[in-house]
Rosetta silent file (secondary structure, phi, psi, omega in degrees, C-alpha in Angstrom):
SEQUENCE: MNTFLILDGMNLVRRIHAAQPNQDDTNGLKERVKSACTKLLKHHQPSHVAIVWDGNALSWRKALYQDYKKGRKPMPEALAEALPALKSYLAQHNIASLEASSEADDVIATLATKLAGIGGQAIIVSTDKGFCQLNHSHIRQWDHFNQTYMTVEAMEQKLGVEHKQFIDYLALAGDSGNKIPGVPGIGPKSAVELLKTYRSLSNIYNCIDKIGAKQANKLEAGKHLARISYKLVQLQIGMPLNANLKQFRLPQT
SCORE:     score description
SCORE:     0.000 S_00000001
   1 L     0.000  133.979  174.028    0.000    0.000    0.000 S_00000001
   2 L   -71.761  133.866  173.959    1.220    3.501   -0.863 S_00000001
   3 E  -118.426  117.408 -175.188    1.547    5.779    2.163 S_00000001
   4 E  -106.518  117.834  174.971    1.607    9.476    1.287 S_00000001
   5 E   -91.084  115.824 -175.654    2.901   11.943    3.872 S_00000001
   6 E  -112.358  111.795 -176.286    1.334   15.313    3.033 S_00000001
   7 E   -93.905  127.508  174.148    2.900   18.278    4.817 S_00000001
   8 E   -78.844   97.288 -166.928    0.914   21.488    5.326 S_00000001
   9 H   -52.090  -57.920 -175.554    3.833   23.741    4.391 S_00000001
  10 H   -72.076  -31.111  176.491    3.017   27.051    6.053 S_00000001
  11 H   -61.441  -41.543 -179.658    1.421   25.390    9.089 S_00000001
  12 H   -74.449  -50.852 -170.627    4.676   23.529    9.702 S_00000001
  13 H   -71.789  -39.205  178.899    7.208   26.185    8.728 S_00000001
  14 H   -63.790  -36.707  178.482    5.577   29.171   10.453 S_00000001
  15 H   -68.095  -40.948  179.293    5.471   27.227   13.727 S_00000001
  16 H   -65.519  -42.919  179.347    9.125   26.217   13.369 S_00000001
  17 H   -64.775  -42.313 -177.173   10.115   29.791   12.516 S_00000001
  18 H   -65.723  -25.673 -179.865    8.069   31.255   15.388 S_00000001
  19 H   -67.945  -29.248  178.512    9.848   28.999   17.896 S_00000001
  20 L  -138.716   64.796 -173.172   13.143   30.766   17.126 S_00000001
  21 L   -64.750  -22.587 -179.038   12.185   34.037   15.419 S_00000001
  22 L   -83.041  -12.659  176.377   15.505   35.701   16.127 S_00000001
  23 L  -103.102   58.904 -172.254   17.382   32.967   14.309 S_00000001
  24 L   -96.531   22.431  172.100   15.763   33.767   11.001 S_00000001
  25 L   -67.786  146.921 -173.690   18.818   33.352    8.799 S_00000001
  26 H   -58.773  -43.018 -177.118   17.938   31.177    5.824 S_00000001
  27 H   -64.414  -40.495  179.343   20.452   28.435    6.591 S_00000001
  28 H   -63.813  -43.104  178.945   19.263   28.024   10.170 S_00000001
  29 H   -64.840  -43.426  179.567   15.630   27.767    9.087 S_00000001
  30 H   -56.115  -44.365 -177.876   16.493   25.283    6.338 S_00000001
  31 H   -68.597  -38.246  179.814   18.209   23.005    8.813 S_00000001
  32 H   -67.513  -41.264  178.828   15.393   23.187   11.368 S_00000001
  33 H   -68.507  -42.402  178.407   12.744   22.385    8.760 S_00000001
  34 H   -61.597  -40.090  178.617   14.851   19.599    7.264 S_00000001
  35 H   -61.278  -42.271  178.065   15.340   18.148   10.759 S_00000001
  36 H   -63.493  -42.898 -179.727   11.554   18.141   11.298 S_00000001
  37 H   -65.281  -39.845  178.123   11.004   16.476    7.909 S_00000001
  38 H   -61.591  -42.188  178.670   13.650   13.841    8.627 S_00000001
  39 H   -63.864  -41.727  179.425   11.930   13.040   11.921 S_00000001
  40 H   -64.373  -43.565  179.841    8.557   12.778   10.172 S_00000001
  41 H   -64.887  -40.163 -179.441    9.912   10.474    7.470 S_00000001
  42 H   -66.722  -39.471 -177.055   11.602    8.244   10.018 S_00000001
  43 H   -72.209  -43.129 -172.106    8.476    7.995   12.163 S_00000001
  44 H   -96.055  -19.549  177.953    5.911    7.383    9.395 S_00000001
  45 L    51.000   53.973 -178.083    8.035    5.537    6.793 S_00000001
  46 L   -77.720  162.669  172.376    5.982    6.783    3.801 S_00000001
  47 L   -89.578  -25.057 -178.663    6.410    5.723    0.190 S_00000001
  48 E  -135.513  151.666  175.722    5.603    9.277   -0.995 S_00000001
  49 E  -147.448  142.683  174.383    5.977   12.758    0.471 S_00000001
  50 E  -146.044  147.216  172.600    4.959   16.267   -0.598 S_00000001
  51 E  -113.839  121.455 -172.283    4.964   19.653    1.084 S_00000001
  52 E  -102.249  130.627 -174.785    2.012   21.776   -0.055 S_00000001
  53 E  -114.553  146.610  172.559    2.275   25.566   -0.097 S_00000001
  54 L   -67.202  147.736  175.376   -0.298   28.352   -0.234 S_00000001
  55 L  -104.779 -178.278 -175.151   -0.366   30.387   -3.419 S_00000001
  56 L   -99.095   -5.199 -178.810   -0.975   34.102   -3.996 S_00000001
  57 L   -69.011  156.763  178.930   -4.210   33.927   -5.996 S_00000001
  58 L   -64.966  125.327  178.243   -7.439   35.195   -4.430 S_00000001
  59 L   -67.916  143.896  175.801   -9.044   32.395   -2.437 S_00000001
  60 H   -62.125  -27.773  178.531  -12.618   31.451   -3.371 S_00000001
  61 H   -68.993  -41.248  178.961  -13.368   31.838    0.352 S_00000001
  62 H   -66.471  -35.894  177.836  -12.097   35.419    0.348 S_00000001
  63 H   -67.147  -35.065  179.882  -14.170   36.113   -2.770 S_00000001
  64 H   -75.209  -38.751 -175.544  -17.257   34.704   -1.014 S_00000001
  65 L  -140.588  107.846 -170.657  -16.642   36.507    2.282 S_00000001
  66 L   -59.231  -31.517 -176.300  -14.373   39.545    2.288 S_00000001
  67 L   -85.968    2.925  179.708  -13.509   39.325    6.002 S_00000001
  68 L   -55.952  127.154 -178.826  -12.278   35.714    5.770 S_00000001
  69 L    58.425   19.324  179.510   -8.970   35.476    7.700 S_00000001
  70 L   -64.483  138.123  176.425   -9.059   39.254    8.180 S_00000001
  71 L    88.292   -2.274  177.180   -6.616   40.548   10.750 S_00000001
  72 L   -66.576  143.280  178.252   -4.231   37.601   10.594 S_00000001
  73 L   -63.226  133.208  177.235   -0.627   38.544   11.119 S_00000001
  74 L   -66.856  159.099  177.168    1.208   38.718    7.790 S_00000001
  75 L   -61.844  134.058  176.497    4.060   36.336    7.185 S_00000001
  76 L   -54.381  138.652 -175.640    7.314   37.697    8.658 S_00000001
  77 H   -57.919  -41.225 -179.373    9.358   39.324    5.899 S_00000001
  78 H   -62.463  -36.550  178.985   12.443   37.250    6.688 S_00000001
  79 H   -69.441  -44.314  179.014   10.422   34.042    6.359 S_00000001
  80 H   -58.144  -41.321 -179.121    8.865   35.114    3.049 S_00000001
  81 H   -69.942  -27.267 -177.323   12.322   35.869    1.659 S_00000001
  82 H   -83.119  -17.150 -172.209   13.654   32.495    2.854 S_00000001
  83 H   -60.046  -46.532 -179.088   10.897   30.356    1.276 S_00000001
  84 H   -57.499  -44.034  178.945   12.304   29.970   -2.276 S_00000001
  85 H   -66.591  -36.055  179.122   15.669   28.753   -0.949 S_00000001
  86 H   -64.955  -45.335  179.585   13.902   26.504    1.559 S_00000001
  87 H   -61.447  -42.798  178.713   11.760   24.847   -1.131 S_00000001
  88 H   -63.210  -41.978 -179.455   14.837   24.271   -3.296 S_00000001
  89 H   -64.121  -43.716  179.198   16.740   22.830   -0.344 S_00000001
  90 H   -64.959  -38.705  178.217   13.925   20.434    0.547 S_00000001
  91 H   -61.331  -36.678  177.305   13.674   19.302   -3.086 S_00000001
  92 H   -63.880  -22.492  179.275   17.393   18.429   -2.978 S_00000001
  93 L  -107.060   29.628  171.878   16.515   16.135   -0.049 S_00000001
  94 L    67.477   22.960  174.369   13.664   14.395   -1.929 S_00000001
  95 L  -112.666   97.210 -174.484   10.829   16.446   -0.421 S_00000001
  96 E   -80.011  146.857  178.588    9.019   17.855   -3.438 S_00000001
  97 E   -93.687  147.689  171.226    6.793   20.924   -3.245 S_00000001
  98 E  -125.940  119.817 -174.522    3.257   21.189   -4.554 S_00000001
  99 E   -95.813  121.627  172.790    2.080   24.760   -5.067 S_00000001
 100 L   -79.689  154.043  177.435   -1.596   25.575   -4.564 S_00000001
 101 L   -72.085  -35.930  175.802   -2.965   28.491   -6.569 S_00000001
 102 L  -132.243  -93.447 -177.030   -4.417   29.977   -3.363 S_00000001
 103 L   -87.872  134.868 -179.466   -5.109   27.965   -0.179 S_00000001
 104 H   -69.869  -28.942 -173.534   -3.170   24.778    0.458 S_00000001
 105 H   -52.846  -46.571 -176.854   -5.981   23.221    2.544 S_00000001
 106 H   -68.656  -35.669  177.910   -8.157   22.296   -0.443 S_00000001
 107 H   -67.146  -42.120  177.595   -5.215   20.861   -2.376 S_00000001
 108 H   -61.473  -46.040  179.931   -4.203   18.777    0.655 S_00000001
 109 H   -62.183  -41.129  178.652   -7.786   17.546    1.083 S_00000001
 110 H   -64.537  -46.770 -179.079   -8.015   16.665   -2.625 S_00000001
 111 H   -59.934  -48.300 -178.998   -4.678   14.837   -2.597 S_00000001
 112 H   -63.580  -42.859 -177.959   -5.564   12.832    0.519 S_00000001
 113 H   -67.514  -42.003  178.320   -9.044   11.955   -0.717 S_00000001
 114 H   -62.565  -43.289 -179.184   -7.838   10.864   -4.157 S_00000001
 115 H   -65.192  -45.372  178.548   -5.162    8.653   -2.634 S_00000001
 116 H   -61.024  -33.675 -179.335   -7.585    7.096   -0.139 S_00000001
 117 H   -66.890  -22.094  178.649   -9.978    6.491   -3.015 S_00000001
 118 L  -107.057   18.400  174.003   -7.465    4.244   -4.775 S_00000001
 119 L    90.273    6.564  178.393   -6.613    2.307   -1.628 S_00000001
 120 L   -85.655  173.520  178.188   -3.644    4.362   -0.451 S_00000001
 121 E  -115.161  128.620  178.621   -2.984    5.747    2.995 S_00000001
 122 E  -113.596  132.740  174.451   -2.701    9.516    3.521 S_00000001
 123 E  -120.095  112.277 -179.761   -1.139   11.125    6.585 S_00000001
 124 E   -91.301  123.432  178.862   -1.717   14.883    6.761 S_00000001
 125 E   -98.212  102.158 -177.317    0.839   16.727    8.882 S_00000001
 126 L  -167.687  153.139  173.774   -0.968   19.792   10.205 S_00000001
 127 L   -99.340    5.641 -177.817   -2.454   21.249   13.382 S_00000001
 128 L   -74.436  116.133 -176.656   -5.441   22.650   11.443 S_00000001
 129 H   -67.293  -14.648  179.880   -8.607   21.150   12.963 S_00000001
 130 H   -60.504  -27.886 -178.696  -10.442   21.639    9.655 S_00000001
 131 H   -70.509  -14.374  179.537   -8.926   18.431    8.291 S_00000001
 132 H   -65.750  -14.029  177.198  -10.878   16.420   10.886 S_00000001
 133 H   -73.621  -14.175  178.555  -13.896   16.663    8.575 S_00000001
 134 L   -82.836   78.336 -174.630  -12.135   14.176    6.247 S_00000001
 135 L   -86.671   88.518  179.821  -13.541   11.114    7.970 S_00000001
 136 L  -138.694  137.482 -176.178  -11.962    8.231    6.037 S_00000001
 137 L   -62.576  -19.262 -179.196  -10.263    5.170    7.481 S_00000001
 138 L  -102.709    9.486  176.193   -7.282    5.749    5.139 S_00000001
 139 E  -121.203  122.343  176.701   -6.803    9.432    6.043 S_00000001
 140 E  -127.010  159.823 -178.884   -5.121   10.353    9.326 S_00000001
 141 E  -124.214  129.931 -176.808   -3.824   13.643   10.706 S_00000001
 142 E  -113.619  127.262  174.246   -0.565   13.997   12.603 S_00000001
 143 E   -92.074  103.349 -176.895    0.274   16.875   14.949 S_00000001
 144 L   -63.069  -34.391 -172.360    4.070   17.087   14.622 S_00000001
 145 L   -78.339  -25.853  175.019    4.440   19.492   17.533 S_00000001
 146 L  -106.251    0.360  177.601    2.590   17.295   20.020 S_00000001
 147 L    52.270   51.717 -179.815    3.743   14.040   18.377 S_00000001
 148 E  -153.635  157.434  174.274    0.236   12.610   18.254 S_00000001
 149 E   -79.989  140.670  172.806   -2.597   11.836   15.871 S_00000001
 150 L   -93.519  108.224 -173.301   -5.541   14.239   15.827 S_00000001
 151 L   -98.731  157.504  175.122   -8.516   11.897   15.852 S_00000001
 152 H   -60.609  -40.486 -178.462  -12.163   12.407   15.011 S_00000001
 153 H   -61.389  -41.963  179.435  -13.038   11.003   18.448 S_00000001
 154 H   -66.082  -38.084  179.396  -10.886   13.607   20.218 S_00000001
 155 H   -69.381  -37.209  176.350  -12.456   16.407   18.161 S_00000001
 156 H   -60.269  -43.546 -179.541  -15.964   15.110   18.938 S_00000001
 157 H   -66.316  -40.692 -178.130  -15.126   15.202   22.626 S_00000001
 158 H   -66.647  -44.789 -176.654  -13.587   18.672   22.388 S_00000001
 159 H   -84.260  -28.807 -178.919  -16.473   20.254   20.469 S_00000001
 160 L    87.120   15.829  177.746  -19.284   18.246   22.050 S_00000001
 161 L  -131.952  165.848  178.323  -20.864   17.237   18.737 S_00000001
 162 L   -77.654  160.050 -177.884  -20.716   14.228   16.408 S_00000001
 163 H   -54.783  -43.134 -177.223  -18.372   14.146   13.419 S_00000001
 164 H   -67.869   -8.612  179.289  -21.203   14.585   10.921 S_00000001
 165 H  -102.897    1.774 -176.762  -22.152   17.803   12.764 S_00000001
 166 H   -54.973  -49.656 -176.365  -18.722   19.497   12.608 S_00000001
 167 H   -67.243  -40.604  176.977  -19.587   21.720    9.654 S_00000001
 168 H   -61.592  -41.212  179.514  -23.022   22.558   11.070 S_00000001
 169 H   -59.972  -48.093 -178.542  -21.387   23.429   14.403 S_00000001
 170 H   -68.905  -30.773  176.563  -18.901   25.836   12.785 S_00000001
 171 H   -65.138  -30.792  178.974  -21.656   27.363   10.649 S_00000001
 172 H   -86.240  -51.107 -173.256  -23.458   28.240   13.891 S_00000001
 173 H   -86.386  -19.731 -177.425  -20.597   29.027   16.292 S_00000001
 174 L    77.446  178.916  179.540  -18.101   30.366   13.734 S_00000001
 175 E  -141.612  102.653 -174.008  -14.323   30.020   13.836 S_00000001
 176 H   -62.634  -33.189 -178.258  -12.501   33.041   15.242 S_00000001
 177 H   -61.581  -34.997  179.949   -9.097   31.872   13.970 S_00000001
 178 H  -105.415    6.434 -178.320  -10.241   32.080   10.346 S_00000001
 179 L    57.151   39.495  172.353  -12.743   34.906   10.950 S_00000001
 180 E   -86.490  121.656 -164.765  -15.655   32.676    9.935 S_00000001
 181 L   -70.801  -38.271 -170.774  -18.626   34.556   11.390 S_00000001
 182 L    65.280 -161.225  179.101  -21.170   31.912   12.278 S_00000001
 183 L   -97.081  117.044  179.379  -24.471   33.255   13.634 S_00000001
 184 L   -53.556  129.463  179.446  -23.997   36.389   15.772 S_00000001
 185 L    92.112   -9.908  177.002  -25.122   35.666   19.326 S_00000001
 186 L  -106.922  103.328 -179.353  -24.901   31.877   18.941 S_00000001
 187 L   -90.966 -176.043 -178.859  -21.771   30.703   20.729 S_00000001
 188 H   -54.594  -44.583 -177.660  -20.261   27.214   21.089 S_00000001
 189 H   -63.721  -44.749  178.766  -22.535   26.208   23.995 S_00000001
 190 H   -65.678  -39.120  179.259  -25.727   27.244   22.187 S_00000001
 191 H   -61.088  -43.243  179.309  -24.557   25.570   18.972 S_00000001
 192 H   -63.098  -46.004 -178.818  -24.014   22.277   20.816 S_00000001
 193 H   -62.459  -42.643  179.378  -27.424   22.457   22.508 S_00000001
 194 H   -63.751  -42.366 -178.270  -29.202   23.215   19.236 S_00000001
 195 H   -72.687  -29.668  175.190  -27.466   20.370   17.406 S_00000001
 196 H   -66.315  -35.557 -178.042  -28.200   17.897   20.204 S_00000001
 197 H   -83.120  -45.554 -170.138  -31.880   18.736   19.890 S_00000001
 198 H  -109.308   -5.947  169.089  -32.308   19.300   16.151 S_00000001
 199 L    76.739  -35.006 -177.219  -29.344   17.293   14.744 S_00000001
 200 L  -149.102  162.112  179.102  -28.449   19.507   11.760 S_00000001
 201 H   -61.679  -45.477 -178.023  -28.294   23.122   10.609 S_00000001
 202 H   -63.659  -38.232 -179.394  -31.063   22.624    8.047 S_00000001
 203 H   -70.944  -32.344  175.801  -33.327   20.974   10.626 S_00000001
 204 H   -58.948  -46.360 -178.936  -32.714   23.838   13.078 S_00000001
 205 H   -73.010  -29.433  176.175  -34.041   26.283   10.494 S_00000001
 206 H   -69.865  -25.953 -177.099  -36.910   23.947    9.540 S_00000001
 207 L  -109.394   23.573 -171.566  -37.955   23.816   13.216 S_00000001
 208 H   -62.868  -25.362  178.392  -37.313   27.435   14.059 S_00000001
 209 H   -69.904  -13.323  178.743  -40.924   27.938   15.227 S_00000001
 210 H   -94.443   -6.222 -177.301  -40.195   25.454   18.056 S_00000001
 211 L   -93.800  145.606  179.746  -37.167   27.411   19.305 S_00000001
 212 L   -51.922  146.593 -172.031  -37.419   30.134   21.955 S_00000001
 213 H   -56.789  -43.765 -177.124  -38.112   33.594   20.548 S_00000001
 214 H   -61.348  -47.207 -179.482  -34.806   35.185   21.626 S_00000001
 215 H   -71.788  -38.117  179.073  -32.673   32.459   20.037 S_00000001
 216 H   -60.752  -39.454  179.087  -34.973   32.141   17.021 S_00000001
 217 H   -63.672  -40.783  177.161  -34.566   35.858   16.311 S_00000001
 218 H   -63.191  -42.657 -179.469  -30.765   35.506   16.361 S_00000001
 219 H   -64.888  -41.880  178.814  -30.964   32.531   14.007 S_00000001
 220 H   -64.854  -44.016 -178.904  -33.262   34.361   11.588 S_00000001
 221 H   -65.890  -31.779 -177.160  -31.077   37.481   11.611 S_00000001
 222 L  -100.153   14.063 -175.368  -27.940   35.409   11.044 S_00000001
 223 H   -59.329  -41.875 -179.515  -29.334   32.993    8.453 S_00000001
 224 H   -63.558  -43.042  179.952  -27.325   34.520    5.612 S_00000001
 225 H   -69.687  -32.206  176.244  -24.089   34.332    7.609 S_00000001
 226 H   -62.784  -43.269  179.420  -24.856   30.735    8.621 S_00000001
 227 H   -63.816  -43.821  178.948  -25.136   29.784    4.948 S_00000001
 228 H   -63.808  -45.720 -178.913  -21.893   31.567    4.092 S_00000001
 229 H   -61.275  -39.084  179.503  -20.101   30.010    7.075 S_00000001
 230 H   -59.645  -39.699  178.617  -21.333   26.544    6.079 S_00000001
 231 H   -72.564  -42.732 -175.218  -19.676   26.992    2.680 S_00000001
 232 H   -60.419  -38.678 -173.632  -16.482   28.559    4.055 S_00000001
 233 L   -80.967  -13.354 -177.332  -15.613   25.703    6.419 S_00000001
 234 L   -78.975  130.291  174.998  -16.034   22.929    3.858 S_00000001
 235 L   -76.854  139.863  175.698  -12.870   21.557    2.304 S_00000001
 236 L   -88.446  132.983 -177.945  -12.912   21.158   -1.474 S_00000001
 237 L  -117.822   17.996  178.576  -11.838   17.693   -2.632 S_00000001
 238 L  -126.146   31.584 -178.043  -11.971   18.191   -6.384 S_00000001
 239 L   -73.156  144.032  173.694   -9.173   20.694   -6.941 S_00000001
 240 L   -67.849  129.680 -175.291   -7.005   20.354  -10.078 S_00000001
 241 L   -98.949  -29.214 -178.917   -3.647   19.012   -8.919 S_00000001
 242 L    49.674   43.341 -178.363   -1.555   19.147  -12.099 S_00000001
 243 L  -150.436  158.140  178.970    0.736   16.556  -10.563 S_00000001
 244 L  -118.136  143.027 -176.009    1.508   12.866  -10.819 S_00000001
 245 H   -55.442  -36.764 -175.654    1.927   10.524   -7.870 S_00000001
 246 H   -66.230  -20.065  177.133    5.335    9.360   -9.068 S_00000001
 247 H   -62.467  -23.205 -171.865    6.703   12.917   -8.662 S_00000001
 248 H  -110.900    7.022  179.524    6.487   12.435   -4.924 S_00000001
 249 E   -72.276  133.541  178.301    7.799    8.896   -4.563 S_00000001
 250 L   -79.641  144.350  176.110   10.751    8.602   -2.201 S_00000001
 251 L   -64.432  140.259  179.601   13.840    6.766   -3.448 S_00000001
 252 L   -76.390  136.139 -179.268   14.061    3.265   -2.027 S_00000001
 253 L  -101.253    0.000    0.000   16.892    2.728    0.400 S_00000001
């Protein structure tokens, strides 16, 4: 079975850079990232590996909702300048880059889903909880910084909802990290209570006449934002990849 290690490039590299921001010379960063990649390869023993990077094109999410990810700290200038040399250095050590046109998340989700669909095993290296919506027995998520798998069961326990309700939950409660609005006035606790009673976002709105007036008014006022949020949090799994699996195969030792 092919095992594909898929690295969320900026999620990994920004965390590594932030740990030692004053040592932002290119060579130091290259070595720290290479060391992390070597550790990942040794631990997971994949047949294929790719590091996926965000692109500069306008994200479809940003086009849908202008405030998406608004206020996020820009990439440190020293890190931005170091990226081309870092990508080249990793390629020299058999870790090929895959460039997304805009957001890497959808490309990662597409890559993992396609591989799982042909019987392969995908391991996504990222701390982004959004990947937990990819509930497939052949797709797992590894948190490199805590050296543990991020499981659906752990996320269910953390959020207080079932896996199939993750997207509905975020559509209601929002996601402050990505500036996904959710329904104003409906926080995590209310979202959980509503989903326990009504099971899904669509059923909540179908049964709105059974909900208390104060909460019903918030839901009605925020219906448009709930719909937008529902779209924003969903990973796309049909992105064009313009790549071949063999490009990412590791040399056999």
